[in-house]
C-alpha positions as CSV (number, residue, x, y, z in Angstrom):
1,M,-79.8,-110.9,123.2
2,T,-77.0,-113.3,122.0
3,E,-79.0,-116.5,120.2
4,A,-77.0,-119.7,119.2
5,P,-76.6,-120.0,115.6
6,L,-78.3,-122.5,113.9
7,R,-76.4,-125.8,112.7
8,S,-77.2,-127.3,109.5
9,G,-80.7,-128.7,109.2
10,L,-82.5,-129.0,113.0
11,H,-79.9,-128.7,115.6
12,F,-81.9,-131.0,117.8
13,F,-81.4,-134.1,116.3
14,T,-77.5,-133.7,116.1
15,G,-74.5,-133.8,118.4
16,R,-75.7,-135.6,121.0
17,Q,-73.2,-137.2,123.7
18,D,-75.5,-139.0,126.2
19,G,-77.9,-140.8,124.5
20,P,-78.9,-142.7,121.1
21,R,-77.2,-141.3,117.7
22,Y,-80.1,-140.5,115.5
23,R,-79.9,-141.3,112.0
24,N,-79.1,-138.6,109.3
25,L,-82.6,-138.7,108.2
26,T,-83.9,-135.7,105.8
27,S,-87.6,-134.4,105.6
28,T,-89.2,-133.4,102.2
29,T,-90.9,-130.9,104.5
30,P,-88.5,-127.4,104.7
31,I,-87.5,-126.6,107.9
32,S,-87.9,-123.0,108.9
33,A,-85.2,-121.6,111.5
34,P,-87.1,-121.0,114.9
35,F,-88.1,-117.8,116.3
36,A,-85.2,-118.0,119.1
37,D,-82.8,-121.0,119.4
38,L,-80.5,-121.0,122.8
39,Q,-79.0,-123.1,125.3
40,V,-80.6,-122.5,128.9
41,G,-79.0,-124.7,131.6
42,A,-79.3,-128.4,130.6
43,H,-81.5,-127.8,127.8
44,R,-81.7,-126.6,124.4
45,L,-84.7,-124.6,123.3
46,A,-86.8,-123.6,119.8
47,L,-89.1,-121.2,120.3
48,L,-91.4,-121.7,117.5
49,R,-93.8,-119.2,115.7
50,D,-97.1,-120.6,114.2
51,G,-97.5,-124.2,112.3
52,E,-95.0,-122.9,109.4
53,Q,-92.3,-123.6,112.2
54,A,-93.5,-126.1,114.5
55,F,-95.1,-128.7,112.2
56,P,-92.2,-129.3,110.1
57,A,-89.9,-129.3,113.5
58,M,-92.2,-132.0,115.0
59,L,-92.6,-134.3,112.1
60,R,-88.8,-134.1,111.6
61,A,-88.4,-135.2,115.2
62,I,-90.9,-138.1,114.6
63,A,-89.1,-139.3,111.5
64,R,-85.5,-139.6,113.5
65,A,-87.5,-141.5,116.3
66,E,-85.6,-144.8,117.2
67,R,-87.3,-146.0,120.2
68,T,-90.3,-144.2,121.4
69,V,-92.8,-141.5,120.1
70,C,-95.4,-140.4,122.4
71,L,-98.0,-137.9,121.0
72,E,-100.8,-136.4,123.0
73,T,-103.6,-133.7,121.4
74,Y,-106.7,-132.5,122.3
75,I,-107.9,-132.2,118.7
76,L,-106.9,-134.5,116.0
77,R,-108.4,-134.2,112.6
78,S,-108.5,-136.5,109.8
79,D,-107.6,-133.2,107.7
80,R,-104.6,-132.7,105.9
81,T,-102.4,-132.0,108.7
82,G,-103.7,-135.2,110.6
83,E,-102.7,-137.0,107.6
84,R,-99.2,-135.9,107.4
85,F,-98.8,-136.7,110.8
86,A,-100.3,-140.2,110.3
87,E,-98.1,-140.6,107.7
88,A,-94.8,-140.1,109.8
89,L,-96.3,-142.2,112.8
90,A,-96.9,-145.1,110.6
91,E,-93.6,-144.8,109.0
92,R,-91.9,-145.3,112.6
93,A,-94.3,-147.8,114.0
94,A,-93.6,-150.1,110.5
95,A,-90.0,-149.3,111.4
96,G,-90.0,-150.6,115.0
97,V,-90.6,-147.7,117.2
98,E,-93.2,-147.6,119.9
99,V,-95.5,-145.2,118.8
100,N,-98.5,-144.0,121.1
101,L,-101.2,-141.8,119.9
102,L,-103.4,-140.0,122.8
103,Y,-106.2,-137.9,121.4
104,D,-108.9,-136.1,123.3
105,A,-112.5,-138.3,122.6
106,W,-114.7,-135.0,122.3
107,G,-112.1,-132.1,121.0
108,S,-111.1,-134.4,118.2
109,S,-112.7,-135.4,114.7
110,V,-111.3,-138.6,113.1
111,S,-112.8,-140.9,110.9
112,A,-113.1,-144.6,111.8
113,A,-111.1,-145.4,108.9
114,Y,-108.4,-143.0,109.6
115,I,-107.8,-144.7,113.4
116,A,-108.1,-148.0,111.9
117,D,-105.4,-147.3,109.5
118,L,-103.1,-146.0,111.9
119,R,-103.7,-149.0,114.3
120,A,-103.3,-151.5,110.8
121,A,-99.8,-149.5,110.6
122,G,-98.8,-150.7,113.9
123,V,-99.9,-147.2,116.0
124,R,-101.3,-147.7,119.6
125,T,-104.4,-145.2,120.1
126,V,-105.9,-144.3,122.9
127,A,-109.3,-141.9,123.0
128,F,-109.5,-140.1,126.2
129,R,-112.8,-140.4,127.7
130,P,-115.1,-140.9,125.1
131,F,-118.5,-140.7,125.4
132,A,-120.5,-143.1,127.7
133,V,-123.9,-142.8,129.1
134,N,-123.0,-144.1,132.6
135,T,-119.9,-141.2,132.8
136,P,-120.8,-138.6,135.3
137,F,-120.9,-135.3,133.8
138,E,-118.2,-133.7,135.6
139,K,-115.9,-136.6,134.8
140,F,-116.7,-136.4,131.1
141,A,-116.4,-132.1,131.2
142,R,-112.5,-132.7,132.5
143,R,-111.0,-133.1,129.3
144,N,-107.5,-133.3,128.2
145,H,-106.4,-130.3,126.5
146,R,-102.7,-130.9,126.6
147,K,-100.1,-131.1,123.7
148,I,-97.2,-133.0,124.0
149,L,-94.7,-134.8,121.8
150,V,-92.0,-136.7,123.0
151,V,-89.2,-138.6,120.9
152,D,-86.8,-141.3,122.2
153,S,-87.2,-139.7,126.2
154,Y,-85.1,-136.6,125.1
155,V,-86.9,-134.5,122.6
156,G,-90.1,-133.2,123.7
157,V,-92.4,-130.4,122.3
158,T,-95.4,-128.7,123.9
159,G,-97.4,-125.6,123.3
160,G,-101.0,-124.4,122.1
161,M,-101.0,-126.3,118.5
162,N,-103.4,-129.4,117.9
163,I,-102.9,-131.5,115.0
164,A,-104.8,-129.6,112.6
165,D,-105.3,-127.6,109.1
166,D,-106.2,-124.7,111.5
167,Y,-102.5,-124.5,112.5
168,A,-100.8,-125.0,109.4
169,S,-100.0,-122.4,107.2
170,P,-101.7,-120.8,104.2
171,E,-98.9,-122.1,102.0
172,D,-100.0,-126.0,103.1
173,G,-103.4,-125.3,102.7
174,G,-104.2,-124.2,106.3
175,A,-105.5,-121.3,108.4
176,G,-102.4,-120.4,109.7
177,W,-103.4,-119.6,113.0
178,R,-101.3,-117.7,115.6
179,D,-99.8,-120.1,118.0
180,T,-96.5,-120.5,120.2
181,Q,-94.8,-123.8,120.5
182,L,-91.5,-124.7,122.5
183,L,-89.2,-127.7,121.3
184,L,-86.8,-128.5,123.6
185,E,-83.9,-131.1,124.3
186,G,-82.9,-132.1,127.6
187,P,-84.2,-133.9,131.0
188,A,-87.3,-131.9,130.8
189,A,-88.5,-134.0,127.6
190,A,-88.8,-137.1,130.5
191,E,-91.1,-134.8,132.6
192,L,-93.6,-134.7,129.4
193,Q,-92.9,-138.0,128.9
194,Y,-94.2,-138.8,132.3
195,L,-97.4,-137.2,132.3
196,F,-97.9,-138.8,128.8
197,L,-97.2,-142.2,130.2
198,R,-99.4,-141.9,133.7
199,T,-102.2,-140.2,131.2
200,W,-102.0,-143.1,128.8
201,R,-101.9,-145.7,131.9
202,R,-104.9,-144.6,133.4
203,S,-106.9,-144.5,130.1
204,G,-106.3,-148.0,129.5
205,G,-103.7,-148.0,126.9
206,P,-102.1,-150.7,125.7
207,P,-98.8,-152.2,127.7
208,L,-95.7,-150.1,127.6
209,D,-92.3,-151.7,126.7
210,D,-90.8,-149.9,129.7
211,R,-87.1,-150.7,128.5
212,R,-87.7,-148.5,125.8
213,Y,-88.7,-145.5,128.0
214,G,-85.5,-143.6,129.4
215,V,-86.1,-142.5,133.0
216,E,-82.3,-141.4,133.8
217,G,-82.8,-138.3,132.1
218,R,-85.9,-137.2,134.3
219,R,-83.8,-134.8,136.8
220,A,-84.6,-131.1,137.9
221,D,-83.4,-128.3,136.0
222,P,-84.2,-125.1,137.6
223,Q,-84.1,-123.2,134.7
224,V,-86.4,-125.0,132.7
225,R,-89.6,-126.9,134.4
226,I,-92.8,-128.8,133.2
227,V,-96.0,-128.0,135.3
228,G,-99.2,-130.1,134.5
229,T,-102.2,-130.5,135.8
230,G,-104.1,-133.8,136.6
231,L,-101.5,-135.1,139.2
232,P,-102.4,-135.8,142.7
233,R,-102.0,-132.7,145.0
234,R,-101.1,-131.0,141.8
235,R,-104.6,-130.1,140.2
236,R,-103.8,-126.5,140.4
237,W,-100.3,-126.5,139.9
238,V,-100.3,-124.1,136.7
239,R,-102.5,-121.6,138.2
240,D,-100.2,-121.5,141.1
241,E,-97.1,-120.9,139.1
242,Y,-98.9,-118.2,137.3
243,R,-100.0,-116.4,140.6
244,H,-96.7,-116.8,142.3
245,A,-95.0,-115.1,139.4
246,I,-97.8,-112.3,139.1
247,D,-97.3,-111.6,142.9
248,R,-93.3,-111.4,142.8
249,S,-93.5,-109.2,139.7
250,T,-91.8,-105.5,139.6
251,R,-91.4,-104.4,136.2
252,R,-93.1,-106.2,133.4
253,L,-96.0,-108.6,133.1
254,W,-97.1,-109.3,129.7
255,I,-99.4,-112.0,128.9
256,T,-100.7,-113.8,125.6
257,N,-104.1,-115.7,126.1
258,A,-106.5,-116.4,123.7
259,Y,-109.2,-117.3,126.1
260,F,-108.7,-114.9,128.6
261,L,-111.3,-115.8,131.8
262,P,-109.3,-115.5,134.8
263,P,-110.6,-116.4,138.4
264,L,-111.3,-113.2,140.6
265,R,-108.2,-114.2,142.5
266,M,-105.7,-113.7,139.6
267,I,-107.8,-110.9,138.4
268,H,-107.3,-108.9,141.6
269,A,-103.7,-109.7,141.6
270,I,-103.0,-108.6,137.8
271,N,-104.6,-105.6,138.8
272,E,-102.5,-104.9,141.9
273,A,-99.7,-105.3,139.6
274,A,-100.9,-102.6,137.5
275,R,-101.4,-100.4,140.4
276,R,-97.8,-100.9,142.1
277,G,-96.0,-99.7,138.9
278,V,-95.6,-102.8,137.0
279,D,-95.6,-102.5,133.1
280,V,-99.1,-104.7,132.8
281,R,-100.0,-105.7,129.0
282,V,-103.0,-108.3,128.3
283,M,-103.0,-109.7,124.6
284,V,-106.4,-111.5,123.9
285,A,-107.9,-112.6,121.0
286,G,-110.0,-110.0,119.2
287,T,-110.3,-112.8,116.6
288,T,-111.3,-115.7,117.8
289,D,-112.9,-119.5,117.3
290,V,-115.1,-119.0,120.5
291,P,-116.8,-115.4,120.4
292,A,-118.9,-116.3,123.6
293,V,-115.4,-116.4,125.4
294,L,-114.4,-112.9,123.7
295,F,-117.5,-111.6,125.0
296,A,-117.3,-112.8,128.3
297,S,-113.7,-111.5,128.5
298,R,-114.6,-108.1,128.0
299,G,-117.3,-108.1,131.3
300,I,-113.7,-107.9,132.8
301,Y,-112.2,-104.9,130.7
302,G,-113.6,-102.2,132.9
303,R,-112.0,-103.0,136.0
304,M,-108.8,-104.0,134.6
305,L,-108.5,-100.8,132.5
306,K,-108.9,-98.8,135.6
307,A,-106.0,-100.3,137.5
308,G,-103.9,-99.1,134.6
309,V,-103.6,-102.8,132.7
310,K,-103.0,-102.3,128.8
311,L,-105.3,-104.2,127.2
312,Y,-104.8,-105.4,123.5
313,E,-106.9,-107.5,120.9
314,W,-105.8,-109.2,118.2
315,R,-107.0,-108.7,115.1
316,G,-106.8,-110.8,111.7
317,R,-105.9,-114.7,111.6
318,V,-107.3,-116.7,114.9
319,L,-105.0,-116.3,117.9
320,H,-104.6,-119.3,119.8
321,A,-101.6,-118.4,122.0
322,K,-101.1,-119.3,125.8
323,T,-97.7,-117.4,126.9
324,A,-96.6,-115.1,129.5
325,V,-93.3,-113.2,130.3
326,I,-92.7,-111.8,133.8
327,D,-89.4,-109.3,134.6
328,G,-87.4,-110.1,131.8
329,R,-86.5,-113.4,133.4
330,W,-89.6,-115.9,133.9
331,S,-91.6,-117.1,130.9
332,T,-93.9,-119.8,130.0
333,V,-95.4,-121.8,127.1
334,G,-98.2,-124.3,127.2
335,S,-101.8,-125.7,126.5
336,S,-103.3,-123.7,129.4
337,N,-105.8,-121.1,128.9
338,L,-106.3,-118.7,131.8
339,D,-110.0,-119.4,132.4
340,A,-111.8,-121.8,134.7
341,Q,-111.8,-124.8,132.1
342,S,-108.2,-124.8,132.1
343,L,-107.2,-123.7,135.5
344,R,-109.5,-126.2,137.3
345,K,-110.7,-128.9,134.9
346,N,-108.7,-129.9,132.4
347,L,-105.4,-131.8,131.9
348,E,-103.1,-128.9,131.0
349,V,-99.1,-128.6,130.4
350,N,-96.9,-125.7,130.5
351,A,-93.3,-125.1,130.3
352,I,-91.7,-122.5,132.6
353,V,-88.2,-121.0,131.7
354,E,-86.3,-118.8,134.1
355,D,-83.5,-117.4,131.8
356,E,-83.2,-113.8,130.7
357,R,-82.1,-114.4,127.0
358,F,-85.1,-117.0,126.5
359,A,-87.6,-114.1,128.1
360,A,-86.0,-111.5,125.7
361,A,-87.0,-113.6,122.8
362,V,-90.4,-114.0,124.3
363,E,-90.9,-110.5,124.9
364,R,-89.8,-109.2,121.1
365,M,-92.4,-112.3,120.1
366,F,-95.0,-110.2,122.0
367,L,-93.9,-106.7,120.6
368,E,-93.9,-108.2,117.4
369,D,-97.4,-109.5,117.6
370,L,-98.7,-105.8,119.3
371,G,-98.5,-104.9,115.6
372,S,-101.3,-106.8,114.5
373,C,-103.3,-105.9,117.6
374,E,-105.7,-103.1,118.5
375,E,-105.4,-101.4,121.8
376,I,-108.5,-101.2,123.8
377,T,-108.9,-97.9,126.0
378,E,-110.4,-96.9,128.9
379,K,-112.3,-93.9,126.9
380,Q,-113.2,-95.8,124.0
381,W,-114.4,-98.6,126.2
382,R,-117.0,-96.3,128.2
383,K,-118.7,-95.5,124.8
384,R,-120.0,-99.3,124.5
385,S,-123.4,-99.7,123.4
386,L,-126.2,-101.0,125.6
387,L,-126.3,-104.1,123.2
388,E,-122.3,-104.6,123.7
389,R,-122.5,-104.3,127.3
390,A,-125.5,-106.6,127.7
391,A,-123.9,-109.3,125.5
392,S,-120.3,-108.9,127.7
393,W,-122.6,-109.2,130.6
394,T,-124.6,-111.9,129.9
395,A,-121.5,-114.2,128.5
396,Y,-119.7,-113.2,131.5
397,L,-122.2,-114.8,133.9
398,A,-121.8,-118.0,132.1
399,R,-117.9,-117.8,132.3
400,E,-117.6,-121.4,134.3
401,W,-119.4,-123.2,131.7
402,L,-117.1,-121.5,128.4
């Protein structure tokens, strides 16, 4: 794979020909080189590994905004990372940029003072579906699990990372969780913005200055696509994209997913791919913040191992990434877990890239991550204790609620 060399600073905000000229700002936070950096179709893409690469790039993007900033997250915390983002958003709002922050009321943990300070600085904030006594449980249970940043309708970021210290590097006082983001420059950013603005309006957000939000860039690029749940007639869009790619696989099917509890039809499709000779590898979080999901995931290991699927559990830091790469061509980076909550209920968003060079980068990331994993073999799986079997089976029965 030949990757485009990095320019000085962060290349996503230099050299544009068809949009506003970004100011030559610098950030006090050093920018780490992305894991991969290349041109795909109409887009410039950077594959970002962990908060060490992602957070400085996101903060730099915000710092260079001239018209709009849209930030959407499932978890927002008023910790050190949350304060860094609050300062960046407030600075742009004070400069006249329209800054919108949409956070999930259930997933987030922010103080009233934190939100009040943001609003006083001019940042417009909306909590997605706060608890109310008259809210039906089914509606309240459907959360906004997306992670989206869009700057000036042209620069976008999505992936698995929330705005919290869990994802920041240990050098920055964080827990260093293993996660993946995709930063893109091009028309797909307008697709991310469309999802954001639609949810913003439906959640009762303050009126938007529509003149600021470019829509001319919202055009199709078959190589870089945005798929999101929560749209009419597209509630299962992410699931269907996965299924179609899995069904077409002929050589390799490598999945990294922190909370791996696919519906039965997807399990059958993955197993069938392994039976027809596809190299199927699945990496799950052996170190996790939700142990019940790990126990439930282990409830399906047996049938997958029997079909020839290779299973790996990540050890060490918490694994939170949601990526996949198929046949060295089709790749996805996004917020969607392969479980019932993500595939059927929550608002989610994934970027899908169809390009051999980008797929090679995702494969390289997967192979490097294998060094932190323990392979689960069928032989050792048969040696589980009765207590382990009972815990897995019990958790699996409750999988719809995890």
